[in-house]
N, CA, C, O and the ligand as a Tripos MOL2 file, in Angstrom:
@<TRIPOS>MOLECULE
protein
  317   315    80     0     0
PROTEIN
NO_CHARGES

@<TRIPOS>ATOM
      1 N          82.5670  104.2740   93.8170 N.3       1 MET1
      2 CA         83.4680  103.2080   93.3820 C.3       1 MET1
      3 C          82.7430  102.0600   92.6900 C.2       1 MET1
      4 O          82.0300  101.3150   93.3610 O.2       1 MET1
      5 N          82.8900  101.8870   91.4030 N.am      2 ASP2
      6 CA         82.1230  100.7920   90.8620 C.3       2 ASP2
      7 C          82.9390   99.5660   90.7560 C.2       2 ASP2
      8 O          84.1480   99.6200   90.9850 O.2       2 ASP2
      9 N          82.3450   98.4480   90.4170 N.am      3 LEU3
     10 CA         83.0170   97.1030   90.3770 C.3       3 LEU3
     11 C          84.3160   97.0670   89.6450 C.2       3 LEU3
     12 O          85.2450   96.4230   90.1330 O.2       3 LEU3
     13 N          84.4650   97.7210   88.4820 N.am      4 ASN4
     14 CA         85.7360   97.7030   87.7720 C.3       4 ASN4
     15 C          86.9030   98.3600   88.5870 C.2       4 ASN4
     16 O          88.0490   97.9140   88.5290 O.2       4 ASN4
     17 N          86.5450   99.4660   89.3640 N.am      5 GLU5
     18 CA         87.6050  100.1020   90.0990 C.3       5 GLU5
     19 C          88.0280   99.1810   91.2600 C.2       5 GLU5
     20 O          89.2040   99.0720   91.6080 O.2       5 GLU5
     21 N          87.0350   98.5450   91.8210 N.am      6 ILE6
     22 CA         87.3230   97.5670   92.9300 C.3       6 ILE6
     23 C          88.2620   96.4830   92.4490 C.2       6 ILE6
     24 O          89.2740   96.2090   93.0950 O.2       6 ILE6
     25 N          87.9460   95.8680   91.3370 N.am      7 ILE7
     26 CA         88.7560   94.8330   90.7810 C.3       7 ILE7
     27 C          90.1090   95.3240   90.5840 C.2       7 ILE7
     28 O          91.0750   94.6810   90.9960 O.2       7 ILE7
     29 N          90.2340   96.5050   89.9350 N.am      8 GLN8
     30 CA         91.5720   97.1240   89.6020 C.3       8 GLN8
     31 C          92.3600   97.3710   90.9010 C.2       8 GLN8
     32 O          93.5630   97.1210   90.9570 O.2       8 GLN8
     33 N          91.6890   97.8520   91.9160 N.am      9 ALA9
     34 CA         92.4460   98.1550   93.1210 C.3       9 ALA9
     35 C          93.0000   96.9010   93.8250 C.2       9 ALA9
     36 O          93.9960   96.9540   94.5470 O.2       9 ALA9
     37 N          92.3240   95.7970   93.5880 N.am     10 LYS10
     38 CA         92.7200   94.5090   94.2410 C.3      10 LYS10
     39 C          93.9010   94.0350   93.3960 C.2      10 LYS10
     40 O          94.8610   93.5170   93.9670 O.2      10 LYS10
     41 N          93.8890   94.1690   92.1750 N.am     11 GLN11
     42 CA         95.0610   93.7170   91.3490 C.3      11 GLN11
     43 C          96.2830   94.5570   91.5760 C.2      11 GLN11
     44 O          97.4190   94.0940   91.4720 O.2      11 GLN11
     45 N          96.0340   95.7440   91.8720 N.am     12 GLU12
     46 CA         97.2460   96.6170   91.9790 C.3      12 GLU12
     47 C          98.0160   96.4190   93.2830 C.2      12 GLU12
     48 O          99.1570   96.8500   93.4490 O.2      12 GLU12
     49 N          97.2550   95.6760   94.2840 N.am     13 LYS13
     50 CA         97.9070   95.4770   95.5640 C.3      13 LYS13
     51 C          99.1450   94.4590   95.3960 C.2      13 LYS13
     52 O          99.0490   93.3090   94.9670 O.2      13 LYS13
     53 N         100.2100   95.0380   95.7750 N.am     14 THR14
     54 CA        101.4990   94.2290   95.5820 C.3      14 THR14
     55 C         101.9880   93.7000   96.8070 C.2      14 THR14
     56 O         101.7920   94.2820   97.8730 O.2      14 THR14
     57 N         102.6860   92.5080   96.7090 N.am     15 CYS15
     58 CA        103.2230   91.9500   97.8680 C.3      15 CYS15
     59 C         104.4770   92.6730   98.3360 C.2      15 CYS15
     60 O         105.2870   93.1730   97.5560 O.2      15 CYS15
     61 N         104.5870   92.6970   99.7000 N.am     16 TYR16
     62 CA        105.7090   93.5910  100.3460 C.3      16 TYR16
     63 C         107.0440   92.8880   99.9150 C.2      16 TYR16
     64 O         107.9760   93.5650   99.4830 O.2      16 TYR16
     65 N         107.1240   91.6130  100.0290 N.am     17 PHE17
     66 CA        108.3750   90.8720   99.7540 C.3      17 PHE17
     67 C         108.7560   90.9330   98.3030 C.2      17 PHE17
     68 O         109.9460   91.0490   98.0130 O.2      17 PHE17
     69 N         107.8130   90.8630   97.3450 N.am     18 CYS18
     70 CA        107.9530   91.0330   95.9050 C.3      18 CYS18
     71 C         108.5500   92.3850   95.7250 C.2      18 CYS18
     72 O         109.5570   92.4960   95.0270 O.2      18 CYS18
     73 N         107.9950   93.4510   96.3130 N.am     19 SER19
     74 CA        108.4760   94.7400   96.0660 C.3      19 SER19
     75 C         109.8780   94.8860   96.5390 C.2      19 SER19
     76 O         110.6080   95.7210   96.0040 O.2      19 SER19
     77 N         110.3010   94.1330   97.5020 N.am     20 GLN20
     78 CA        111.7860   94.1540   98.0950 C.3      20 GLN20
     79 C         112.5900   93.1860   97.2480 C.2      20 GLN20
     80 O         113.8050   93.1180   97.4360 O.2      20 GLN20
     81 N         111.9970   92.4270   96.3230 N.am     21 ALA21
     82 CA        112.6960   91.4050   95.4730 C.3      21 ALA21
     83 C         113.3750   90.3580   96.3570 C.2      21 ALA21
     84 O         114.4850   89.9020   96.0850 O.2      21 ALA21
     85 N         112.6490   89.9930   97.4440 N.am     22 ALA22
     86 CA        113.2700   89.1130   98.4190 C.3      22 ALA22
     87 C         113.0030   87.6090   97.8890 C.2      22 ALA22
     88 O         111.8700   87.2550   97.5670 O.2      22 ALA22
     89 N         114.0690   86.7880   97.8250 N.am     23 LYS23
     90 CA        113.9040   85.4810   97.4490 C.3      23 LYS23
     91 C         113.7130   84.5720   98.7180 C.2      23 LYS23
     92 O         113.0280   83.5510   98.6520 O.2      23 LYS23
     93 N         114.3450   84.9760   99.8910 N.am     24 GLU24
     94 CA        114.1970   84.2940  101.0560 C.3      24 GLU24
     95 C         113.7160   85.2670  102.0660 C.2      24 GLU24
     96 O         114.0510   86.4480  101.9820 O.2      24 GLU24
     97 N         112.8990   84.8060  103.0790 N.am     25 ILE25
     98 CA        112.4710   85.6350  104.1480 C.3      25 ILE25
     99 C         113.2680   85.1280  105.3230 C.2      25 ILE25
    100 O         113.1590   83.9670  105.7170 O.2      25 ILE25
    101 N         114.1040   86.0520  105.9000 N.am     26 ASP26
    102 CA        114.9460   85.7650  107.0990 C.3      26 ASP26
    103 C         114.1080   85.7040  108.3500 C.2      26 ASP26
    104 O         113.3410   86.6180  108.6510 O.2      26 ASP26
    105 N         114.2530   84.6940  109.0210 N.am     27 TYR27
    106 CA        113.4390   84.4760  110.2460 C.3      27 TYR27
    107 C         113.9740   85.3080  111.4090 C.2      27 TYR27
    108 O         113.2870   85.5170  112.4080 O.2      27 TYR27
    109 N         115.1820   85.7650  111.2630 N.am     28 LYS28
    110 CA        115.8970   86.7540  112.2050 C.3      28 LYS28
    111 C         115.2950   88.2070  112.1250 C.2      28 LYS28
    112 O         115.4490   89.0280  113.0290 O.2      28 LYS28
    113 N         114.6650   88.4310  111.0770 N.am     29 ASP29
    114 CA        114.1250   89.8650  110.9560 C.3      29 ASP29
    115 C         112.7970   89.9330  111.6100 C.2      29 ASP29
    116 O         111.7480   89.9000  110.9670 O.2      29 ASP29
    117 N         112.8600   90.0250  112.8770 N.am     30 VAL30
    118 CA        111.6180   89.8670  113.6060 C.3      30 VAL30
    119 C         110.7450   91.0730  113.3920 C.2      30 VAL30
    120 O         109.5210   90.9400  113.3570 O.2      30 VAL30
    121 N         111.3050   92.2100  113.2510 N.am     31 GLU31
    122 CA        110.5240   93.4780  113.0630 C.3      31 GLU31
    123 C         109.6640   93.4350  111.8670 C.2      31 GLU31
    124 O         108.5230   93.8970  111.8830 O.2      31 GLU31
    125 N         110.2310   92.8500  110.7590 N.am     32 ILE32
    126 CA        109.4840   92.6800  109.5270 C.3      32 ILE32
    127 C         108.4150   91.5770  109.7110 C.2      32 ILE32
    128 O         107.3020   91.7140  109.2050 O.2      32 ILE32
    129 N         108.7240   90.5650  110.3790 N.am     33 LEU33
    130 CA        107.7030   89.4670  110.5280 C.3      33 LEU33
    131 C         106.6330   89.9280  111.3940 C.2      33 LEU33
    132 O         105.4930   89.5310  111.1520 O.2      33 LEU33
    133 N         106.8560   90.7640  112.4340 N.am     34 LYS34
    134 CA        105.8500   91.2610  113.2430 C.3      34 LYS34
    135 C         104.7020   92.0750  112.5120 C.2      34 LYS34
    136 O         103.5260   92.0790  112.8760 O.2      34 LYS34
    137 N         105.2320   92.7780  111.4020 N.am     35 ARG35
    138 CA        104.1780   93.6270  110.6570 C.3      35 ARG35
    139 C         102.9970   92.7370  110.1190 C.2      35 ARG35
    140 O         101.8850   93.2070  109.8790 O.2      35 ARG35
    141 N         103.3110   91.4870  109.9600 N.am     36 PHE36
    142 CA        102.2170   90.5210  109.3530 C.3      36 PHE36
    143 C         101.5740   89.6770  110.3680 C.2      36 PHE36
    144 O         100.8430   88.7450  110.0320 O.2      36 PHE36
    145 N         101.8160   89.9680  111.6030 N.am     37 LEU37
    146 CA        101.2350   89.1780  112.6540 C.3      37 LEU37
    147 C         100.0830   90.0260  113.3420 C.2      37 LEU37
    148 O         100.1280   91.2520  113.4330 O.2      37 LEU37
    149 N          99.1040   89.2810  113.7880 N.am     38 SER38
    150 CA         97.9540   89.9900  114.5280 C.3      38 SER38
    151 C          98.4000   90.4110  115.8530 C.2      38 SER38
    152 O          99.5510   90.2090  116.2400 O.2      38 SER38
    153 N          97.4720   91.0130  116.5810 N.am     39 ALA39
    154 CA         97.7190   91.4080  117.9730 C.3      39 ALA39
    155 C          97.9950   90.2430  118.8740 C.2      39 ALA39
    156 O          98.7390   90.3360  119.8500 O.2      39 ALA39
    157 N          97.3870   89.1620  118.5270 N.am     40 GLY40
    158 CA         97.6210   87.8700  119.2930 C.3      40 GLY40
    159 C          98.7800   87.1060  118.9020 C.2      40 GLY40
    160 O          98.8960   85.9530  119.3170 O.2      40 GLY40
    161 N          99.7200   87.6630  118.0900 N.am     41 TYR41
    162 CA        100.8490   87.0310  117.5130 C.3      41 TYR41
    163 C         100.4730   85.7600  116.5620 C.2      41 TYR41
    164 O         101.2130   84.7780  116.5120 O.2      41 TYR41
    165 N          99.4200   85.8430  115.9090 N.am     42 LYS42
    166 CA         98.9480   84.8940  115.0100 C.3      42 LYS42
    167 C          99.2690   85.3250  113.6390 C.2      42 LYS42
    168 O          99.2810   86.5140  113.3190 O.2      42 LYS42
    169 N          99.5600   84.2530  112.7380 N.am     43 ILE43
    170 CA         99.8050   84.6680  111.3150 C.3      43 ILE43
    171 C          98.5860   85.0260  110.6710 C.2      43 ILE43
    172 O          97.6490   84.2280  110.6300 O.2      43 ILE43
    173 N          98.5210   86.2100  110.1450 N.am     44 LYS44
    174 CA         97.4080   86.7460  109.4190 C.3      44 LYS44
    175 C          97.2420   85.9980  108.1890 C.2      44 LYS44
    176 O          98.1320   85.3050  107.6950 O.2      44 LYS44
    177 N          95.9240   86.1740  107.6400 N.am     45 LYS45
    178 CA         95.4990   85.4690  106.3860 C.3      45 LYS45
    179 C          96.1800   86.3270  105.2320 C.2      45 LYS45
    180 O          96.5340   87.4880  105.4410 O.2      45 LYS45
    181 N          96.3400   85.7160  104.0410 N.am     46 ARG46
    182 CA         96.8360   86.3860  102.8860 C.3      46 ARG46
    183 C          95.9250   87.5780  102.6240 C.2      46 ARG46
    184 O          96.4300   88.6270  102.2230 O.2      46 ARG46
    185 N          94.6410   87.4830  102.8220 N.am     47 LYS47
    186 CA         93.6600   88.5400  102.5610 C.3      47 LYS47
    187 C          94.1510   89.7530  103.2260 C.2      47 LYS47
    188 O          94.1370   90.8300  102.6280 O.2      47 LYS47
    189 N          94.5860   89.6410  104.4340 N.am     48 TYR48
    190 CA         95.0350   90.8230  105.2310 C.3      48 TYR48
    191 C          96.5110   91.2430  105.1760 C.2      48 TYR48
    192 O          96.8680   92.4070  105.3530 O.2      48 TYR48
    193 N          97.3180   90.2580  104.9290 N.am     49 THR49
    194 CA         98.8530   90.6120  104.7880 C.3      49 THR49
    195 C          99.0410   91.2120  103.4040 C.2      49 THR49
    196 O          99.8950   92.0870  103.2630 O.2      49 THR49
    197 N          98.2750   90.7890  102.3240 N.am     50 GLY50
    198 CA         98.5670   91.2830  100.9960 C.3      50 GLY50
    199 C          99.7580   90.6910  100.3960 C.2      50 GLY50
    200 O         100.3380   91.3050   99.5000 O.2      50 GLY50
    201 N         100.2090   89.4770  100.8300 N.am     51 LEU51
    202 CA        101.3900   88.8970  100.2720 C.3      51 LEU51
    203 C         100.8660   87.9400   99.1920 C.2      51 LEU51
    204 O          99.7170   87.5000   99.2260 O.2      51 LEU51
    205 N         101.7590   87.6320   98.2260 N.am     52 CYS52
    206 CA        101.5000   86.5770   97.1990 C.3      52 CYS52
    207 C         101.6420   85.2220   97.8880 C.2      52 CYS52
    208 O         102.2830   85.0530   98.9260 O.2      52 CYS52
    209 N         100.9470   84.2160   97.1810 N.am     53 ALA53
    210 CA        100.9210   82.8890   97.8120 C.3      53 ALA53
    211 C         102.2730   82.3030   98.0990 C.2      53 ALA53
    212 O         102.4320   81.5920   99.0910 O.2      53 ALA53
    213 N         103.2930   82.5850   97.2370 N.am     54 TRP54
    214 CA        104.6270   82.1150   97.3900 C.3      54 TRP54
    215 C         105.3260   82.7270   98.5890 C.2      54 TRP54
    216 O         106.0110   82.0380   99.3460 O.2      54 TRP54
    217 N         105.1370   84.0840   98.7570 N.am     55 HIS55
    218 CA        105.7380   84.7070   99.9230 C.3      55 HIS55
    219 C         104.9400   84.3550  101.1450 C.2      55 HIS55
    220 O         105.5660   84.1690  102.1880 O.2      55 HIS55
    221 N         103.6650   84.2430  101.1420 N.am     56 GLN56
    222 CA        102.8690   83.9200  102.2740 C.3      56 GLN56
    223 C         103.3630   82.5600  102.9330 C.2      56 GLN56
    224 O         103.4810   82.3990  104.1470 O.2      56 GLN56
    225 N         103.6120   81.6840  102.0410 N.am     57 ARG57
    226 CA        104.1960   80.3540  102.6000 C.3      57 ARG57
    227 C         105.4920   80.5160  103.2050 C.2      57 ARG57
    228 O         105.7730   80.0060  104.2900 O.2      57 ARG57
    229 N         106.3520   81.2750  102.4680 N.am     58 LYS58
    230 CA        107.7750   81.4560  103.0390 C.3      58 LYS58
    231 C         107.7180   82.2340  104.4170 C.2      58 LYS58
    232 O         108.4280   81.9870  105.3920 O.2      58 LYS58
    233 N         106.7340   83.2320  104.3250 N.am     59 PHE59
    234 CA        106.5870   84.0580  105.6890 C.3      59 PHE59
    235 C         106.1010   83.1100  106.8420 C.2      59 PHE59
    236 O         106.6590   83.1390  107.9390 O.2      59 PHE59
    237 N         105.0710   82.2860  106.5810 N.am     60 ALA60
    238 CA        104.5510   81.3800  107.5620 C.3      60 ALA60
    239 C         105.6420   80.5320  108.1850 C.2      60 ALA60
    240 O         105.7040   80.3590  109.4020 O.2      60 ALA60
    241 N         106.5110   80.0010  107.3150 N.am     61 ARG61
    242 CA        107.5930   79.1540  107.6600 C.3      61 ARG61
    243 C         108.6340   79.9320  108.4800 C.2      61 ARG61
    244 O         109.2120   79.4110  109.4340 O.2      61 ARG61
    245 N         108.8490   81.1660  108.0890 N.am     62 ALA62
    246 CA        109.8200   82.0070  108.8680 C.3      62 ALA62
    247 C         109.3220   82.3080  110.1970 C.2      62 ALA62
    248 O         110.1170   82.3340  111.1360 O.2      62 ALA62
    249 N         107.9920   82.5560  110.3850 N.am     63 VAL63
    250 CA        107.4080   82.8340  111.7430 C.3      63 VAL63
    251 C         107.6120   81.6580  112.5700 C.2      63 VAL63
    252 O         108.0740   81.7530  113.7070 O.2      63 VAL63
    253 N         107.2590   80.4700  112.0000 N.am     64 LYS64
    254 CA        107.3110   79.1610  112.8050 C.3      64 LYS64
    255 C         108.8130   78.9780  113.2400 C.2      64 LYS64
    256 O         109.0830   78.5890  114.3770 O.2      64 LYS64
    257 N         109.8050   79.2740  112.2900 N.am     65 ARG65
    258 CA        111.2110   79.0950  112.7830 C.3      65 ARG65
    259 C         111.5670   80.1100  113.8780 C.2      65 ARG65
    260 O         112.1960   79.7520  114.8730 O.2      65 ARG65
    261 N         111.1830   81.3180  113.7040 N.am     66 ALA66
    262 CA        111.3540   82.3210  114.7350 C.3      66 ALA66
    263 C         110.8010   81.9950  116.0800 C.2      66 ALA66
    264 O         111.3930   82.3150  117.1100 O.2      66 ALA66
    265 N         109.6530   81.3490  116.0680 N.am     67 ARG67
    266 CA        109.0890   80.9130  117.2830 C.3      67 ARG67
    267 C         109.8390   79.7850  117.9720 C.2      67 ARG67
    268 O         109.9780   79.7470  119.1940 O.2      67 ARG67
    269 N         110.2950   78.9100  117.1780 N.am     68 GLN68
    270 CA        111.0890   77.7640  117.6740 C.3      68 GLN68
    271 C         112.4840   78.3080  118.2190 C.2      68 GLN68
    272 O         113.0120   77.7660  119.1900 O.2      68 GLN68
    273 N         113.0420   79.3440  117.5980 N.am     69 MET69
    274 CA        114.2250   79.9470  118.0920 C.3      69 MET69
    275 C         114.0100   80.9480  119.1840 C.2      69 MET69
    276 O         114.9600   81.6190  119.5860 O.2      69 MET69
    277 N         112.8450   81.0760  119.6680 N.am     70 ALA70
    278 CA        112.3540   81.9970  120.7590 C.3      70 ALA70
    279 C         112.6400   83.3890  120.4280 C.2      70 ALA70
    280 O         112.9600   84.1820  121.3130 O.2      70 ALA70
    281 N         112.5350   83.7610  119.0910 N.am     71 LEU71
    282 CA        112.6470   85.1910  118.5570 C.3      71 LEU71
    283 C         111.2430   85.8550  118.7870 C.2      71 LEU71
    284 O         111.0840   87.0140  119.1700 O.2      71 LEU71
    285 N         110.3250   85.0260  118.5220 N.am     72 LEU72
    286 CA        108.8870   85.4960  118.5760 C.3      72 LEU72
    287 C         108.1240   84.5950  119.5420 C.2      72 LEU72
    288 O         108.3980   83.3960  119.6080 O.2      72 LEU72
    289 N         107.1230   85.1780  120.3280 N.am     73 PRO73
    290 CA        106.4450   84.4300  121.2130 C.3      73 PRO73
    291 C         105.3400   83.6260  120.4820 C.2      73 PRO73
    292 O         104.9080   84.0150  119.3970 O.2      73 PRO73
    293 N         104.8690   82.4580  121.1080 N.am     74 TYR74
    294 CA        103.7890   81.7540  120.5340 C.3      74 TYR74
    295 C         102.4680   82.5020  120.8970 C.2      74 TYR74
    296 O         101.5080   82.4920  120.1270 O.2      74 TYR74
    297 N         102.4530   83.1340  122.0660 N.am     75 LEU75
    298 CA        101.2930   83.8050  122.5830 C.3      75 LEU75
    299 C         101.6850   85.1310  123.0520 C.2      75 LEU75
    300 O         102.8580   85.2770  123.3960 O.2      75 LEU75
    301 N         100.8650   86.1360  123.1190 N.am     76 PRO76
    302 CA        101.0970   87.5310  123.6600 C.3      76 PRO76
    303 C         101.5520   87.3780  125.0710 C.2      76 PRO76
    304 O         101.0720   86.4580  125.7330 O.2      76 PRO76
    305 N         102.4690   88.2240  125.6240 N.am     77 PRO77
    306 CA        102.8570   88.2020  127.0600 C.3      77 PRO77
    307 C         101.6230   88.4690  127.9550 C.2      77 PRO77
    308 O         100.7540   89.2710  127.6130 O.2      77 PRO77
    309 N         101.5750   87.8120  129.0430 N.am     78 ILE78
    310 CA        100.5000   88.0180  130.0220 C.3      78 ILE78
    311 C         101.1420   88.7490  131.2960 C.2      78 ILE78
    312 O         102.1360   88.2890  131.8560 O.2      78 ILE78
    313 N         100.5290   89.8710  131.6940 N.am     79 PHE79
    314 CA        101.1600   90.6260  132.7980 C.3      79 PHE79
    315 C         100.2540   90.2840  134.0520 C.2      79 PHE79
    316 O         100.5170   90.7660  135.1530 O.2      79 PHE79
    317 ZN        105.4640   88.0340   96.9090 Zn       80 ZN80
@<TRIPOS>BOND
     1     1     2 1
     2     2     3 1
     3     3     4 2
     4     3     5 am
     5     5     6 1
     6     6     7 1
     7     7     8 2
     8     7     9 am
     9     9    10 1
    10    10    11 1
    11    11    12 2
    12    11    13 am
    13    13    14 1
    14    14    15 1
    15    15    16 2
    16    15    17 am
    17    17    18 1
    18    18    19 1
    19    19    20 2
    20    19    21 am
    21    21    22 1
    22    22    23 1
    23    23    24 2
    24    23    25 am
    25    25    26 1
    26    26    27 1
    27    27    28 2
    28    27    29 am
    29    29    30 1
    30    30    31 1
    31    31    32 2
    32    31    33 am
    33    33    34 1
    34    34    35 1
    35    35    36 2
    36    35    37 am
    37    37    38 1
    38    38    39 1
    39    39    40 2
    40    39    41 am
    41    41    42 1
    42    42    43 1
    43    43    44 2
    44    43    45 am
    45    45    46 1
    46    46    47 1
    47    47    48 2
    48    47    49 am
    49    49    50 1
    50    50    51 1
    51    51    52 2
    52    51    53 am
    53    53    54 1
    54    54    55 1
    55    55    56 2
    56    55    57 am
    57    57    58 1
    58    58    59 1
    59    59    60 2
    60    59    61 am
    61    61    62 1
    62    62    63 1
    63    63    64 2
    64    63    65 am
    65    65    66 1
    66    66    67 1
    67    67    68 2
    68    67    69 am
    69    69    70 1
    70    70    71 1
    71    71    72 2
    72    71    73 am
    73    73    74 1
    74    74    75 1
    75    75    76 2
    76    75    77 am
    77    77    78 1
    78    78    79 1
    79    79    80 2
    80    79    81 am
    81    81    82 1
    82    82    83 1
    83    83    84 2
    84    83    85 am
    85    85    86 1
    86    86    87 1
    87    87    88 2
    88    87    89 am
    89    89    90 1
    90    90    91 1
    91    91    92 2
    92    91    93 am
    93    93    94 1
    94    94    95 1
    95    95    96 2
    96    95    97 am
    97    97    98 1
    98    98    99 1
    99    99   100 2
   100    99   101 am
   101   101   102 1
   102   102   103 1
   103   103   104 2
   104   103   105 am
   105   105   106 1
   106   106   107 1
   107   107   108 2
   108   107   109 am
   109   109   110 1
   110   110   111 1
   111   111   112 2
   112   111   113 am
   113   113   114 1
   114   114   115 1
   115   115   116 2
   116   115   117 am
   117   117   118 1
   118   118   119 1
   119   119   120 2
   120   119   121 am
   121   121   122 1
   122   122   123 1
   123   123   124 2
   124   123   125 am
   125   125   126 1
   126   126   127 1
   127   127   128 2
   128   127   129 am
   129   129   130 1
   130   130   131 1
   131   131   132 2
   132   131   133 am
   133   133   134 1
   134   134   135 1
   135   135   136 2
   136   135   137 am
   137   137   138 1
   138   138   139 1
   139   139   140 2
   140   139   141 am
   141   141   142 1
   142   142   143 1
   143   143   144 2
   144   143   145 am
   145   145   146 1
   146   146   147 1
   147   147   148 2
   148   147   149 am
   149   149   150 1
   150   150   151 1
   151   151   152 2
   152   151   153 am
   153   153   154 1
   154   154   155 1
   155   155   156 2
   156   155   157 am
   157   157   158 1
   158   158   159 1
   159   159   160 2
   160   159   161 am
   161   161   162 1
   162   162   163 1
   163   163   164 2
   164   163   165 am
   165   165   166 1
   166   166   167 1
   167   167   168 2
   168   167   169 am
   169   169   170 1
   170   170   171 1
   171   171   172 2
   172   171   173 am
   173   173   174 1
   174   174   175 1
   175   175   176 2
   176   175   177 am
   177   177   178 1
   178   178   179 1
   179   179   180 2
   180   179   181 am
   181   181   182 1
   182   182   183 1
   183   183   184 2
   184   183   185 am
   185   185   186 1
   186   186   187 1
   187   187   188 2
   188   187   189 am
   189   189   190 1
   190   190   191 1
   191   191   192 2
   192   191   193 am
   193   193   194 1
   194   194   195 1
   195   195   196 2
   196   195   197 am
   197   197   198 1
   198   198   199 1
   199   199   200 2
   200   199   201 am
   201   201   202 1
   202   202   203 1
   203   203   204 2
   204   203   205 am
   205   205   206 1
   206   206   207 1
   207   207   208 2
   208   207   209 am
   209   209   210 1
   210   210   211 1
   211   211   212 2
   212   211   213 am
   213   213   214 1
   214   214   215 1
   215   215   216 2
   216   215   217 am
   217   217   218 1
   218   218   219 1
   219   219   220 2
   220   219   221 am
   221   221   222 1
   222   222   223 1
   223   223   224 2
   224   223   225 am
   225   225   226 1
   226   226   227 1
   227   227   228 2
   228   227   229 am
   229   229   230 1
   230   230   231 1
   231   231   232 2
   232   231   233 am
   233   233   234 1
   234   234   235 1
   235   235   236 2
   236   235   237 am
   237   237   238 1
   238   238   239 1
   239   239   240 2
   240   239   241 am
   241   241   242 1
   242   242   243 1
   243   243   244 2
   244   243   245 am
   245   245   246 1
   246   246   247 1
   247   247   248 2
   248   247   249 am
   249   249   250 1
   250   250   251 1
   251   251   252 2
   252   251   253 am
   253   253   254 1
   254   254   255 1
   255   255   256 2
   256   255   257 am
   257   257   258 1
   258   258   259 1
   259   259   260 2
   260   259   261 am
   261   261   262 1
   262   262   263 1
   263   263   264 2
   264   263   265 am
   265   265   266 1
   266   266   267 1
   267   267   268 2
   268   267   269 am
   269   269   270 1
   270   270   271 1
   271   271   272 2
   272   271   273 am
   273   273   274 1
   274   274   275 1
   275   275   276 2
   276   275   277 am
   277   277   278 1
   278   278   279 1
   279   279   280 2
   280   279   281 am
   281   281   282 1
   282   282   283 1
   283   283   284 2
   284   283   285 am
   285   285   286 1
   286   286   287 1
   287   287   288 2
   288   287   289 am
   289   289   290 1
   290   290   291 1
   291   291   292 2
   292   291   293 am
   293   293   294 1
   294   294   295 1
   295   295   296 2
   296   295   297 am
   297   297   298 1
   298   298   299 1
   299   299   300 2
   300   299   301 am
   301   301   302 1
   302   302   303 1
   303   303   304 2
   304   303   305 am
   305   305   306 1
   306   306   307 1
   307   307   308 2
   308   307   309 am
   309   309   310 1
   310   310   311 1
   311   311   312 2
   312   311   313 am
   313   313   314 1
   314   314   315 1
   315   315   316 2
@<TRIPOS>SUBSTRUCTURE
     1 MET1         2 RESIDUE 1 A MET
     2 ASP2         6 RESIDUE 1 A ASP
     3 LEU3        10 RESIDUE 1 A LEU
     4 ASN4        14 RESIDUE 1 A ASN
     5 GLU5        18 RESIDUE 1 A GLU
     6 ILE6        22 RESIDUE 1 A ILE
     7 ILE7        26 RESIDUE 1 A ILE
     8 GLN8        30 RESIDUE 1 A GLN
     9 ALA9        34 RESIDUE 1 A ALA
    10 LYS10       38 RESIDUE 1 A LYS
    11 GLN11       42 RESIDUE 1 A GLN
    12 GLU12       46 RESIDUE 1 A GLU
    13 LYS13       50 RESIDUE 1 A LYS
    14 THR14       54 RESIDUE 1 A THR
    15 CYS15       58 RESIDUE 1 A CYS
    16 TYR16       62 RESIDUE 1 A TYR
    17 PHE17       66 RESIDUE 1 A PHE
    18 CYS18       70 RESIDUE 1 A CYS
    19 SER19       74 RESIDUE 1 A SER
    20 GLN20       78 RESIDUE 1 A GLN
    21 ALA21       82 RESIDUE 1 A ALA
    22 ALA22       86 RESIDUE 1 A ALA
    23 LYS23       90 RESIDUE 1 A LYS
    24 GLU24       94 RESIDUE 1 A GLU
    25 ILE25       98 RESIDUE 1 A ILE
    26 ASP26      102 RESIDUE 1 A ASP
    27 TYR27      106 RESIDUE 1 A TYR
    28 LYS28      110 RESIDUE 1 A LYS
    29 ASP29      114 RESIDUE 1 A ASP
    30 VAL30      118 RESIDUE 1 A VAL
    31 GLU31      122 RESIDUE 1 A GLU
    32 ILE32      126 RESIDUE 1 A ILE
    33 LEU33      130 RESIDUE 1 A LEU
    34 LYS34      134 RESIDUE 1 A LYS
    35 ARG35      138 RESIDUE 1 A ARG
    36 PHE36      142 RESIDUE 1 A PHE
    37 LEU37      146 RESIDUE 1 A LEU
    38 SER38      150 RESIDUE 1 A SER
    39 ALA39      154 RESIDUE 1 A ALA
    40 GLY40      158 RESIDUE 1 A GLY
    41 TYR41      162 RESIDUE 1 A TYR
    42 LYS42      166 RESIDUE 1 A LYS
    43 ILE43      170 RESIDUE 1 A ILE
    44 LYS44      174 RESIDUE 1 A LYS
    45 LYS45      178 RESIDUE 1 A LYS
    46 ARG46      182 RESIDUE 1 A ARG
    47 LYS47      186 RESIDUE 1 A LYS
    48 TYR48      190 RESIDUE 1 A TYR
    49 THR49      194 RESIDUE 1 A THR
    50 GLY50      198 RESIDUE 1 A GLY
    51 LEU51      202 RESIDUE 1 A LEU
    52 CYS52      206 RESIDUE 1 A CYS
    53 ALA53      210 RESIDUE 1 A ALA
    54 TRP54      214 RESIDUE 1 A TRP
    55 HIS55      218 RESIDUE 1 A HIS
    56 GLN56      222 RESIDUE 1 A GLN
    57 ARG57      226 RESIDUE 1 A ARG
    58 LYS58      230 RESIDUE 1 A LYS
    59 PHE59      234 RESIDUE 1 A PHE
    60 ALA60      238 RESIDUE 1 A ALA
    61 ARG61      242 RESIDUE 1 A ARG
    62 ALA62      246 RESIDUE 1 A ALA
    63 VAL63      250 RESIDUE 1 A VAL
    64 LYS64      254 RESIDUE 1 A LYS
    65 ARG65      258 RESIDUE 1 A ARG
    66 ALA66      262 RESIDUE 1 A ALA
    67 ARG67      266 RESIDUE 1 A ARG
    68 GLN68      270 RESIDUE 1 A GLN
    69 MET69      274 RESIDUE 1 A MET
    70 ALA70      278 RESIDUE 1 A ALA
    71 LEU71      282 RESIDUE 1 A LEU
    72 LEU72      286 RESIDUE 1 A LEU
    73 PRO73      290 RESIDUE 1 A PRO
    74 TYR74      294 RESIDUE 1 A TYR
    75 LEU75      298 RESIDUE 1 A LEU
    76 PRO76      302 RESIDUE 1 A PRO
    77 PRO77      306 RESIDUE 1 A PRO
    78 ILE78      310 RESIDUE 1 A ILE
    79 PHE79      314 RESIDUE 1 A PHE
    80 ZN80       317 GROUP 0 **** ****
């Protein structure tokens, strides 16, 4: 894999919410939000989520709202 192929592969990576043509990210869709959270329920970086800047911001806001509404935990459960 040469440099040009790497650059091309990076450019072809599309944002999940753009592919769904989502204008708003619903904070009640916990299952979708969980996809982009780490094992420790932290918001992953854009590098790892593959979201565009606009949707990453919307996603981060949705996660924070979901946490406030107790739909998502702030920390992973401790047994
Ligand atoms: Zn997007």
